[in-house]
C-alpha atoms as an extended CHARMM CRD file, in Angstrom:
* protein
*
        83  EXT
         1         1  MET       CA           -128.7890000000      -65.6370000000      147.4620000000  PROA      1               0.0000000000
         2         2  ASP       CA           -129.7820000000      -65.0010000000      143.8450000000  PROA      2               0.0000000000
         3         3  TRP       CA           -127.5700000000      -67.0690000000      141.5540000000  PROA      3               0.0000000000
         4         4  SER       CA           -129.1320000000      -65.7160000000      138.3540000000  PROA      4               0.0000000000
         5         5  GLU       CA           -126.2340000000      -63.5260000000      137.2090000000  PROA      5               0.0000000000
         6         6  MET       CA           -123.6370000000      -66.2580000000      137.7240000000  PROA      6               0.0000000000
         7         7  LEU       CA           -125.8110000000      -68.7080000000      135.7700000000  PROA      7               0.0000000000
         8         8  ARG       CA           -126.3470000000      -66.1680000000      132.9830000000  PROA      8               0.0000000000
         9         9  GLU       CA           -122.6150000000      -65.5520000000      132.6760000000  PROA      9               0.0000000000
        10        10  ALA       CA           -121.8880000000      -69.3000000000      132.6060000000  PROA      10              0.0000000000
        11        11  GLY       CA           -124.4640000000      -69.7680000000      129.8420000000  PROA      11              0.0000000000
        12        12  ARG       CA           -123.0740000000      -66.8820000000      127.7880000000  PROA      12              0.0000000000
        13        13  GLN       CA           -119.6040000000      -68.4680000000      128.0640000000  PROA      13              0.0000000000
        14        14  ASN       CA           -120.9190000000      -72.0070000000      127.3770000000  PROA      14              0.0000000000
        15        15  ARG       CA           -119.4270000000      -73.1500000000      130.6870000000  PROA      15              0.0000000000
        16        16  ARG       CA           -120.7240000000      -76.0510000000      132.7500000000  PROA      16              0.0000000000
        17        17  VAL       CA           -121.9000000000      -75.4560000000      136.2990000000  PROA      17              0.0000000000
        18        18  ARG       CA           -122.2450000000      -77.6770000000      139.3430000000  PROA      18              0.0000000000
        19        19  ILE       CA           -125.4440000000      -76.7950000000      141.1830000000  PROA      19              0.0000000000
        20        20  ARG       CA           -126.4840000000      -77.8100000000      144.6980000000  PROA      20              0.0000000000
        21        21  PHE       CA           -130.2170000000      -77.4410000000      145.2740000000  PROA      21              0.0000000000
        22        22  SER       CA           -132.9280000000      -78.7600000000      147.5690000000  PROA      22              0.0000000000
        23        23  TYR       CA           -136.3970000000      -80.1830000000      147.0190000000  PROA      23              0.0000000000
        24        24  PRO       CA           -138.9720000000      -81.6160000000      149.4000000000  PROA      24              0.0000000000
        25        25  SER       CA           -139.0080000000      -85.3800000000      149.6590000000  PROA      25              0.0000000000
        26        26  GLY       CA           -142.0130000000      -87.5990000000      150.4030000000  PROA      26              0.0000000000
        27        27  SER       CA           -141.7270000000      -86.5790000000      154.0390000000  PROA      27              0.0000000000
        28        28  GLU       CA           -141.4590000000      -83.0240000000      155.3330000000  PROA      28              0.0000000000
        29        29  LYS       CA           -137.6700000000      -83.1390000000      155.0670000000  PROA      29              0.0000000000
        30        30  GLU       CA           -135.7920000000      -81.3170000000      152.2920000000  PROA      30              0.0000000000
        31        31  VAL       CA           -133.3590000000      -83.3900000000      150.2360000000  PROA      31              0.0000000000
        32        32  GLU       CA           -130.2550000000      -81.8350000000      148.6730000000  PROA      32              0.0000000000
        33        33  TYR       CA           -128.9480000000      -82.7690000000      145.2510000000  PROA      33              0.0000000000
        34        34  GLU       CA           -125.8060000000      -81.7940000000      143.3940000000  PROA      34              0.0000000000
        35        35  ARG       CA           -125.7880000000      -81.9640000000      139.6080000000  PROA      35              0.0000000000
        36        36  GLU       CA           -123.4900000000      -80.8720000000      136.8000000000  PROA      36              0.0000000000
        37        37  MET       CA           -125.4750000000      -78.9660000000      134.1920000000  PROA      37              0.0000000000
        38        38  GLU       CA           -125.3990000000      -76.7650000000      131.1000000000  PROA      38              0.0000000000
        39        39  PRO       CA           -127.3880000000      -73.5360000000      131.7110000000  PROA      39              0.0000000000
        40        40  TYR       CA           -129.6470000000      -72.4270000000      128.8320000000  PROA      40              0.0000000000
        41        41  LYS       CA           -132.4010000000      -70.1330000000      130.0720000000  PROA      41              0.0000000000
        42        42  ILE       CA           -133.9300000000      -68.4850000000      133.1450000000  PROA      42              0.0000000000
        43        43  GLU       CA           -137.6900000000      -68.1330000000      132.9210000000  PROA      43              0.0000000000
        44        44  ASN       CA           -140.3940000000      -67.6010000000      135.5500000000  PROA      44              0.0000000000
        45        45  GLY       CA           -137.9150000000      -68.0600000000      138.3970000000  PROA      45              0.0000000000
        46        46  GLN       CA           -136.5780000000      -71.3330000000      137.0070000000  PROA      46              0.0000000000
        47        47  LEU       CA           -133.3070000000      -72.3530000000      135.4160000000  PROA      47              0.0000000000
        48        48  VAL       CA           -133.6750000000      -74.4700000000      132.2950000000  PROA      48              0.0000000000
        49        49  ALA       CA           -130.5530000000      -76.6160000000      131.9900000000  PROA      49              0.0000000000
        50        50  TYR       CA           -129.2860000000      -79.8450000000      130.5290000000  PROA      50              0.0000000000
        51        51  SER       CA           -128.5380000000      -82.3410000000      133.3150000000  PROA      51              0.0000000000
        52        52  TYR       CA           -125.6880000000      -84.7760000000      132.7430000000  PROA      52              0.0000000000
        53        53  TYR       CA           -127.1180000000      -86.9920000000      135.4800000000  PROA      53              0.0000000000
        54        54  ARG       CA           -130.5140000000      -87.3330000000      133.7600000000  PROA      54              0.0000000000
        55        55  GLY       CA           -129.2960000000      -86.9600000000      130.1870000000  PROA      55              0.0000000000
        56        56  ALA       CA           -132.1330000000      -84.5180000000      129.5300000000  PROA      56              0.0000000000
        57        57  PHE       CA           -133.2590000000      -80.9370000000      130.0170000000  PROA      57              0.0000000000
        58        58  ARG       CA           -134.5580000000      -80.1440000000      133.5010000000  PROA      58              0.0000000000
        59        59  THR       CA           -135.7710000000      -77.1070000000      135.4190000000  PROA      59              0.0000000000
        60        60  VAL       CA           -134.5370000000      -76.0000000000      138.8270000000  PROA      60              0.0000000000
        61        61  ASP       CA           -136.2830000000      -73.3330000000      140.8970000000  PROA      61              0.0000000000
        62        62  ILE       CA           -133.7680000000      -70.5100000000      141.3790000000  PROA      62              0.0000000000
        63        63  ASP       CA           -134.9220000000      -70.0050000000      144.9820000000  PROA      63              0.0000000000
        64        64  ARG       CA           -134.0360000000      -73.6580000000      145.7640000000  PROA      64              0.0000000000
        65        65  ILE       CA           -130.4120000000      -73.2940000000      144.6490000000  PROA      65              0.0000000000
        66        66  ILE       CA           -127.9480000000      -73.4570000000      147.5400000000  PROA      66              0.0000000000
        67        67  ASN       CA           -124.6940000000      -73.0930000000      145.6190000000  PROA      67              0.0000000000
        68        68  VAL       CA           -123.3640000000      -72.7130000000      142.0710000000  PROA      68              0.0000000000
        69        69  GLN       CA           -119.8340000000      -73.6010000000      141.0590000000  PROA      69              0.0000000000
        70        70  LEU       CA           -118.5200000000      -72.5580000000      137.6570000000  PROA      70              0.0000000000
        71        71  ARG       CA           -116.6950000000      -75.5030000000      136.0670000000  PROA      71              0.0000000000
        72        72  PRO       CA           -113.6240000000      -75.1830000000      133.8360000000  PROA      72              0.0000000000
        73        73  GLU       CA           -115.2400000000      -77.4040000000      131.1730000000  PROA      73              0.0000000000
        74        74  SER       CA           -117.1780000000      -75.8190000000      128.3480000000  PROA      74              0.0000000000
        75        75  PHE       CA           -120.0780000000      -77.3230000000      126.4120000000  PROA      75              0.0000000000
        76        76  GLU       CA           -121.2880000000      -77.3640000000      122.8390000000  PROA      76              0.0000000000
        77        77  PRO       CA           -124.8680000000      -76.0080000000      123.0000000000  PROA      77              0.0000000000
        78        78  ARG       CA           -127.6230000000      -78.5430000000      122.3390000000  PROA      78              0.0000000000
        79        79  ARG       CA           -130.0060000000      -75.6880000000      121.5000000000  PROA      79              0.0000000000
        80        80  ALA       CA           -129.9720000000      -71.8730000000      121.6390000000  PROA      80              0.0000000000
        81        81  VAL       CA           -128.6530000000      -70.4170000000      124.8960000000  PROA      81              0.0000000000
        82        82  GLU       CA           -131.0870000000      -67.6450000000      125.9070000000  PROA      82              0.0000000000
        83        83  LEU       CA           -129.1940000000      -66.0070000000      128.7180000000  PROA      83              0.0000000000
C-alpha cells in the first residue's frame, strides 16, 4: 500500500503519525519497528520525518512502511513542512 497521501495530509495538518516499517537486520530476516514521528517531506521514495525515538530527523523508505496511524497530537514544526 502507498501511504504517501496519508503522510502528506498529516504533515499539512501538523499531526504526528505512528509508523510501522521493516528493515533488513544483520541476518536475512526483516525486523519491524514502530516509531512516532513528525512528517516533513517525501522525496525520492522516502519520508523525511522527525523521530521522537531518535530525537533527530530520519528517512524511511515508503515501500518499507507497513502501517501509518494518524495521532491526535499535533506538533510545532522544527523546519518547513514540504508536503
